[in-house]
C-alpha positions in Angstrom: 105.6 172.8 114.7 103.8 174.2 112.2 106.5 173.7 109.7 106.8 170.3 110.6 103.0 169.4 109.7 103.6 171.5 106.5 106.7 169.6 105.6 104.7 166.1 106.8 102.0 167.3 104.2 104.1 167.8 101.5 103.9 166.0 98.1 106.7 163.6 99.6 104.7 162.4 102.1 101.2 161.6 100.3 103.7 159.8 98.0 105.2 157.7 101.3 101.8 157.1 102.6 100.2 155.7 99.0 103.5 153.6 99.0 102.6 152.6 102.3 98.7 151.7 101.8 99.9 149.7 98.5 102.4 147.1 100.6 99.7 147.1 103.1 96.8 145.9 100.9 99.0 143.5 98.7 99.8 142.2 102.2 96.6 141.5 103.5 95.4 140.9 100.0 98.7 138.0 99.6 97.6 136.3 103.6 93.4 136.4 102.9 94.4 134.6 100.0 96.8 132.4 101.5 94.0 131.2 103.8 91.0 130.7 101.4 93.1 129.3 98.7 92.6 125.6 98.6 96.1 124.1 99.7 98.0 121.6 96.8 98.1 118.6 97.7 100.6 117.1 96.3 100.7 112.6 96.9 103.2 111.7 98.8 104.8 109.1 96.9 104.7 108.6 92.8 101.9 106.6 91.2 100.3 105.9 88.0 97.1 107.0 87.3 96.2 106.4 83.6 95.9 107.7 80.1 91.8 108.3 80.3 92.4 111.2 83.2 94.5 113.1 80.2 91.5 112.1 78.2 88.5 114.7 78.6 90.6 117.4 80.4 93.2 118.7 79.0 94.7 117.0 76.0 92.0 114.8 74.6 93.8 115.4 70.8 96.8 113.7 72.0 94.4 111.1 73.5 92.6 110.0 70.5 96.0 110.6 68.5 97.4 107.5 70.6 94.5 105.3 70.8 95.0 104.7 67.0 98.8 104.1 67.0 100.2 100.7 68.3 101.1 101.6 71.5 97.3 101.7 72.2 97.4 98.1 71.4 100.4 96.7 73.1 98.2 94.2 75.5 96.6 92.5 72.5 99.9 91.6 71.3 100.4 88.9 74.5 97.3 86.8 73.5 97.5 84.1 71.6 98.0 83.7 67.8 98.9 87.5 67.9 101.8 88.4 65.4 102.7 84.4 65.5 105.7 84.9 63.0 107.3 87.7 65.2 107.0 85.4 68.4 109.1 82.4 66.9 111.7 84.9 65.7 111.8 85.9 69.7 112.1 82.1 70.4 108.6 82.8 72.1 105.9 80.1 71.7 103.1 81.8 69.3 100.1 79.7 71.0 100.8 80.4 74.4 99.1 83.4 76.2 101.7 86.0 77.5 99.0 88.5 79.3 100.1 87.5 82.9 103.9 86.8 82.2 105.6 89.4 84.4 108.7 90.0 81.5 106.2 90.4 78.7 103.9 92.7 80.7 106.8 95.7 81.9 106.9 97.1 78.3 103.2 95.7 77.3 101.3 97.9 79.8 101.6 100.7 82.2 103.3 100.7 85.4 103.4 97.1 85.8 104.4 96.1 89.3 104.4 99.7 90.4 102.4 101.8 92.3 98.7 102.4 90.2 99.9 100.2 87.7 98.3 97.8 85.8 97.8 94.7 87.8 96.6 91.7 85.9 93.3 90.8 86.9 92.4 93.5 88.5 93.0 96.3 85.9 89.6 96.5 83.9 90.9 96.1 79.7 88.8 98.1 77.6 89.0 98.2 73.8 87.2 101.3 73.2 88.9 103.4 75.8 92.5 101.7 76.7 94.3 102.2 79.7 96.9 101.2 82.0 96.4 97.8 80.0 98.2 99.6 77.1 101.6 101.3 76.6 100.1 104.9 77.7 101.3 108.3 78.6 102.9 107.7 81.8 105.8 105.4 80.0 107.3 107.6 78.2 106.5 111.3 79.9 107.2 110.4 84.0 109.9 108.2 85.4 107.6 107.1 87.9 103.9 107.8 87.1 102.2 111.2 86.6 100.0 111.4 89.6 102.7 114.2 91.6 103.5 115.9 87.4 99.6 116.1 87.4 98.9 118.6 90.4 101.7 120.9 89.0 99.7 120.6 85.4 96.6 121.4 87.2 97.9 124.4 89.2 100.2 126.4 87.1 96.8 126.1 84.3 99.2 124.5 82.1 102.2 127.5 82.6 105.0 125.2 84.0 108.6 124.9 83.4 110.1 121.6 82.2 112.6 121.3 85.5 109.4 121.8 87.8 107.4 118.7 86.4 111.1 116.9 86.2 111.1 117.8 90.2 108.0 115.7 90.3 108.6 113.0 88.1 108.5 113.9 84.6 111.0 113.3 81.9 111.8 114.9 78.5 114.8 112.5 77.3 112.2 110.9 74.9 114.8 109.0 72.4 116.1 107.5 75.4 113.2 106.7 77.0 112.2 104.4 74.0 115.2 102.0 75.4 113.3 101.2 78.4 111.5 98.5 76.3 112.9 98.8 73.0 116.3 97.1 73.0 116.7 96.4 76.7 118.6 93.1 77.0 115.2 92.0 78.9 113.3 91.7 75.8 113.1 88.9 73.5 114.1 90.8 70.8 117.4 92.9 72.0 118.8 93.2 68.1 115.7 94.9 67.1 116.6 98.5 66.9 113.9 101.5 66.0 114.4 104.7 64.1 113.6 107.3 66.7 113.5 110.3 64.5 110.9 108.1 61.8 108.9 106.3 64.7 108.3 109.8 66.7 106.4 111.0 63.3 103.5 108.5 64.2 103.2 108.5 68.0 100.6 110.7 68.3 99.4 113.4 65.2 97.4 115.1 67.6 96.8 117.9 65.3 94.4 115.8 63.2 92.1 115.2 66.3 91.2 119.0 67.1 87.4 119.7 66.5 84.7 122.0 68.2 85.0 120.2 71.3 88.6 120.0 72.1 89.5 123.5 70.7 90.6 125.3 73.8 93.3 123.2 73.9 94.9 124.5 70.9 97.9 126.7 72.3 101.2 126.5 72.4 103.0 127.3 75.9 107.0 127.6 76.3 107.9 125.4 78.9 111.4 125.7 78.7 114.6 123.5 78.8 114.6 120.3 80.9 117.1 118.9 82.5 116.7 115.4 81.2 116.6 116.2 77.9 120.7 117.0 78.1 121.0 114.2 81.2 118.7 111.4 80.0 117.4 109.0 83.2 118.8 105.7 84.0 116.7 102.9 81.7 115.3 100.6 84.4 116.6 96.4 85.1 114.8 94.4 87.0 114.6 89.9 88.2 111.7 88.0 88.3 111.6 86.0 91.7 108.3 83.7 92.2 106.6 85.2 89.5 106.7 88.5 90.8 108.7 91.5 89.0 111.2 93.2 91.6 113.3 96.5 90.2 116.8 96.8 90.8 116.4 100.3 91.1 114.1 102.6 89.6 114.8 106.2 88.4 113.1 108.4 90.5 114.5 107.8 94.3 113.6 109.2 97.2 113.0 113.0 95.4 116.4 112.6 93.2 116.4 112.2 89.6 119.1 109.3 88.5 120.7 110.2 85.7 121.9 107.4 83.0 126.0 107.2 83.4 
């Protein structure tokens, strides 16, 4: 018995005990954390939230830069007399009010006809703080709204991978996403193509908007490659039925990304 006792008191035995205690402490710690940490509450369905939620949190410079771009003034173009000659070239009445036209609202607002998106007469229109009434972040960065992707961004403190965001409605097929509106067969200007390489330079030049208040947001994180970069999502099509927009199919359906064929 004494020999056995001596063996069990040897360095190998003590090392084994230390290892066991470490494993137990980690297991208990993980269990306690799991019980006390707030759960990730993922919204059941994708929904639009608006660009203002990006401002004042993590993307202030991006929002401020976007405010100075044409995308933040798209709703104004639907008003009578605005860009009259351009409307005439598209066969439109330059003196008509298109702020309730579903074909126009699809591409001049954010998320029109979808959950959480712009609704005429209900969504506030604020020139000083543009939001859903303009073409905001979610029209280019998400498939059907950013409420689910925001949960991943917040929980990971920005240290997410692109594939994670894509699984919850994010997208990185930026050149393709422009075709959601520019050159779409439903636009009155289908022949008007854009030079993506040139246009993207002025989308949001956020580095010009860094200051003492948002300088903590000045960081670069490697998010890896996304699936949608190589496999662009489908471009939606729709019909107007009884003055209401009806999408034929959306790029995110029952949790799966539908790629462009």
